[in-house]
C-alpha positions as CSV (number, residue, x, y, z in Angstrom):
1,M,-8.0,18.5,11.6
2,V,-4.9,17.9,14.2
3,K,-2.2,19.8,14.0
4,K,0.7,18.4,14.6
5,S,4.4,19.3,15.4
6,V,7.8,19.0,13.6
7,S,11.2,19.3,14.0
8,L,13.7,19.9,10.9
9,S,17.0,20.7,10.5
10,E,18.1,24.1,9.2
11,K,18.7,22.5,5.7
12,E,15.1,20.8,5.5
13,N,13.6,24.4,6.8
14,E,15.3,26.2,4.5
15,A,14.9,23.7,1.2
16,L,10.6,23.7,2.7
17,K,10.9,27.6,2.7
18,A,12.6,27.8,-1.0
19,L,10.2,25.2,-2.1
20,A,7.0,26.9,-0.6
21,L,7.9,30.4,-2.8
22,K,8.9,28.2,-5.8
23,L,5.3,26.3,-6.1
24,G,3.2,29.6,-4.5
25,K,2.5,27.4,-2.0
26,R,2.3,27.1,2.4
27,E,4.9,25.3,4.3
28,G,1.9,23.5,5.9
29,E,0.4,22.3,2.5
30,I,3.8,21.4,1.1
31,L,4.1,18.9,4.4
32,K,1.0,17.9,4.4
33,E,0.7,16.8,0.0
34,A,4.7,14.7,1.3
35,L,2.9,13.1,4.2
36,E,0.0,11.9,2.1
37,R,2.3,10.3,-0.5
38,F,4.3,8.4,2.1
39,I,1.3,7.5,3.8
40,N,-0.1,5.8,0.5
41,E,3.0,4.1,-0.6
42,A,3.8,3.0,3.0
43,Q,0.0,1.8,2.1
44,K,0.6,-0.6,-0.7
45,E,4.2,-2.0,0.4
46,M,2.2,-3.3,3.3
47,K,-0.8,-4.6,1.1
48,L,1.8,-5.9,-1.0
49,E,3.6,-7.8,2.2
50,N,0.3,-9.0,3.6
51,L,-0.2,-10.8,0.4
52,L,2.6,-12.4,-0.1
53,A,2.9,-13.2,3.5
54,S,-0.6,-15.4,2.7
55,R,0.7,-17.2,0.1
56,G,0.0,-20.1,0.4
57,M,-1.5,-20.3,3.7
58,W,-3.8,-23.7,2.1
59,K,-1.2,-25.2,1.0
60,S,-1.6,-28.0,3.7
61,R,-4.9,-28.4,3.7
62,K,-6.7,-31.8,2.7
63,D,-10.3,-30.4,2.1
64,I,-9.7,-27.8,-0.1
65,P,-9.6,-29.5,-3.8
66,D,-6.4,-28.3,-6.2
67,L,-7.5,-25.7,-8.4
68,R,-5.6,-27.5,-11.3
69,E,-6.9,-30.5,-10.5
70,L,-10.0,-29.2,-10.1
71,R,-10.0,-26.7,-13.2
72,K,-8.7,-30.0,-15.6
73,S,-12.1,-32.1,-14.5
74,R,-14.5,-32.5,-16.8
75,D,-17.0,-34.1,-13.5
76,Y,-15.9,-30.3,-12.2
77,F,-17.9,-28.9,-15.3
78,A,-20.9,-31.6,-15.6
79,D,-22.4,-30.5,-12.7
80,D,-22.8,-27.2,-13.8
81,V,-24.9,-28.3,-16.7
């Protein structure tokens, strides 16, 4: 495990102490849980952004058939039989 140092305002420090006391956890545990939640949410958002950015990336390609037309085509299904 890697140790990191963080700077907190007095207000943040007091809130962290109170929360640790109320939950019966160490301050470091609370900070670690908060960081894990933040990272998970950020990764979800980045994944969605990447998916949205890639949307339509093959739209201009002429060598890939239009899936809507392919689904309508009886010949497409006839080849599988």
